[in-house]
LOPA-146473 format. One record per residue: x, y, z of N, C-alpha, C in turn; residue number from 1. Coordinates in pm, whole numbers, plus 50000, padded with zeros to 5 digits. Atoms other than C-alpha are relative to their C-alpha. Last residue first. Layout:
% residues N
     nu     nv     nw    cau    cav    caw     cu     cv     cw  vokol
      X      Y      Z      X      Y      Z      X      Y      Z    NUM
...
END
This chain:
% residues 103
     nu     nv     nw    cau    cav    caw     cu     cv     cw  vokol
  50088  49961  50110  49071  50573  50302  49881  50074  50055    103
  50142  50030  49979  49333  50572  50579  49919  50047  49880    102
  50073  49939  50110  49710  50550  50532  49855  49956  50013    101
  50112  50067  50064  49911  50482  50846  49940  50079  49886    100
  50058  50108  49919  50214  50550  51061  49886  49928  49931     99
  50138  50022  50044  50437  50758  50832  49945  49879  50076     98
  50029  50144  50010  50749  50858  51026  49852  49988  49961     97
  50128  50049  49950  50863  51217  50970  49992  49848  49980     96
  50004  50145  50017  51204  51383  50941  49870  49951  50060     95
  50063  50069  49889  51162  51759  50902  49996  49852  49966     94
  50088  50112  50033  51395  51956  50677  49940  49944  50128     93
  50060  50072  49889  51574  52291  50694  49904  49893  49953     92
  50144  50010  50003  51795  52402  50404  49950  49919  50120     91
  50039  50135  49958  52154  52500  50477  49848  49997  50011     90
  50142  50022  49971  52292  52800  50287  49980  49854  50042     89
  50038  50140  49987  52640  52948  50253  49852  49990  50034     88
  50097  50031  49895  52751  53286  50123  49977  49850  50004     87
  50010  50143  49973  53049  53411  49922  49906  49981  50119     86
  50077  50028  49878  53037  53754  49762  49990  49849  50015     85
  50010  50142  49967  53288  53887  49506  49923  49987  50131     84
  50115  50039  49917  53287  54224  49330  49997  49849  50017     83
  49953  50020  49864  53624  54356  49205  49889  49958  50095     82
  50060  49899  49913  53458  54495  48894  50050  49989  50144     81
  49938  49868  50019  53658  54318  48619  49940  50109  50087     80
  49864  49988  50048  53432  54012  48640  50039  50146  49975     79
  50010  49923  50123  53123  54017  48852  50142  50028  49953     78
  49884  49921  50042  53123  53741  49110  49965  50075  49873     77
  50034  49905  50105  52864  53556  49316  50124  50081  49966     76
  49892  49908  50031  52931  53242  49519  49960  50087  49882     75
  50052  49908  50100  52655  53045  49693  50108  50105  49976     74
  49926  49876  50014  52801  52745  49878  49940  50082  49886     73
  49983  49966  50140  52550  52474  49973  50069  50136  49994     72
  49975  49861  50034  52574  52324  50320  50024  50014  49849     71
  49860  49966  50023  52419  51982  50363  50013  50147  49960     70
  49930  50067  50109  52065  51957  50494  50146  50042  49992     69
  49959  49908  50106  51927  52062  50831  50083  49924  49898     68
  49860  50008  50039  51729  51847  51073  50028  50106  49893     67
  49974  49894  50096  51403  51861  51268  50150  49998  49971     66
  49905  49895  49964  51313  51536  51441  50007  50104  49889     65
  49890  50065  49929  51073  51240  51452  50100  50105  50045     64
  49874  49932  50024  50747  51415  51361  50107  49932  50084     63
  49950  49920  49889  50458  51173  51363  50135  50059  49962     62
  49860  50026  49968  50238  51013  51101  50040  50078  50123     61
  49959  49960  49866  49890  50999  50960  50145  49963  50023     60
  49875  50067  49970  49780  50998  50596  50046  50052  50135     59
  49906  49934  49909  49418  51085  50533  50124  49913  50016     58
  49875  50072  49977  49159  51003  50265  50094  50083  50088     57
  49999  50073  49873  48806  51140  50297  50128  49927  50031     56
  50093  49955  49896  48777  51243  49930  50009  49910  50123     55
  50089  50112  49970  49088  51163  49723  49913  50041  50119     54
  49962  50084  49886  49239  51491  49606  49898  49889  50019     53
  49857  50025  49995  49241  51680  49272  50043  49913  50117     52
  50022  49891  50095  49031  51503  49138  49976  50129  50074     51
  50080  49886  49960  49171  51210  49331  49986  50102  49889     50
  49937  49875  50044  49289  50875  49197  49907  50115  50034     49
  50097  49891  49988  49195  50557  49383  50073  50130  49967     48
  49951  49862  50004  49392  50249  49273  49883  50098  50010     47
  50124  49924  50008  49313  49890  49374  50036  50148  50014     46
  50046  49996  50138  49637  49706  49296  49870  50074  49981     45
  49990  50134  50059  49707  49607  49659  49942  49997  49858     44
  50018  50102  49897  49586  49944  49794  49994  49864  49933     43
  49994  50132  50062  49717  50226  49575  49995  49898  50112     42
  49980  50111  49907  49610  50572  49694  49999  49870  49919     41
  50020  50133  50055  49645  50894  49493  50023  49897  50110     40
  50028  49993  50143  49639  51270  49552  49969  49865  49938     39
  49962  50129  50057  49614  51277  49932  49956  49999  49854     38
  49983  49977  50143  49606  51638  50057  50052  49872  49934     37
  50125  50029  50069  49469  51542  50400  50006  50027  49850     36
  50000  49938  50132  49800  51512  50585  49872  49960  49929     35
  50099  50062  50087  49798  51443  50960  49998  50078  49869     34
  50037  49916  50114  50076  51508  51207  49904  49923  49912     33
  50066  50062  50116  50139  51363  51554  49971  50105  49892     32
  50138  49956  50011  50397  51518  51790  49937  49940  49874     31
  50097  50101  49953  50709  51313  51867  49855  50047  49994     30
  49962  50139  50022  50934  51619  51817  49899  49908  50067     29
  49899  50054  49910  50746  51948  51831  50035  49857  49960     28
  50042  50100  49904  50559  52105  51543  50117  49951  50083     27
  50003  49955  49862  50593  52326  51238  49949  49889  50091     26
  50137  49999  49950  50682  52146  50918  50005  50046  50144     25
  50028  49973  49859  51010  52207  50735  49851  50011  50031     24
  49970  49861  49964  51031  52055  50387  49950  50028  50142     23
  50089  49906  50067  51001  51677  50403  50048  50142  50025     22
  49957  49863  49973  51246  51399  50487  49913  50093  49917     21
  49985  49910  50113  51077  51059  50496  50047  50136  50048     20
  49960  49864  49967  51080  50759  50731  50020  50081  49873     19
  49877  49954  50062  50888  50437  50665  50024  50146  50038     18
  49883  50043  49923  50627  50248  50870  50133  50032  49930     17
  50003  50010  49854  50346  50300  50615  50130  49946  50057     16
  50046  50132  49960  50436  50397  50257  50000  49994  50152     15
  49975  50046  49864  50477  50743  50107  49940  49861  50022     14
  50060  50134  49997  50517  50873  49750  50036  49942  50136     13
  49919  50114  49958  50589  51242  49801  49920  49872  49988     12
  50073  50125  50009  50456  51555  49631  50094  49884  50031     11
  49925  50106  50066  50610  51880  49754  49916  49873  49998     10
  49971  49966  50138  50412  52197  49833  50080  49897  49923      9
  49932  49870  50007  50426  52157  50212  50043  50033  49858      8
  49954  49954  49869  50330  51788  50193  50080  50127  49979      7
  49944  49866  50014  50120  51682  49891  50034  50051  50140      6
  50052  49896  49911  50069  51307  49928  50070  50132  49969      5
  49928  49880  50042  50105  51013  49691  49934  50117  50070      4
  50080  49884  50035  49992  50697  49866  50094  50110  49951      3
  49929  49873  50000  50126  50346  49915  49903  50111  49962      2
  50084  49883  50000  50000  50000  50000  50089  50124  50000      1
END
């Protein structure tokens, strides 16, 4: 069984009892979360496609921890002007555990 869910603007294929990294979601560690933007559910070959979402479908889970991704270096330069800027960026993610998919 799996579902395709819209979480914070990103579409993820999720399965029960698996961990996923999503864009940052507000909430404390170990707090439950529920996603109602379910776009598709596949239950042993029985597929339910939403228009745009599947009516009454929910995906439940819990927040495991908040983490940050690898550092990305942002370097800007304009030639012959003496302009150089070096910045770094680390994107925030939330690790979630999917507990169940309900129709």
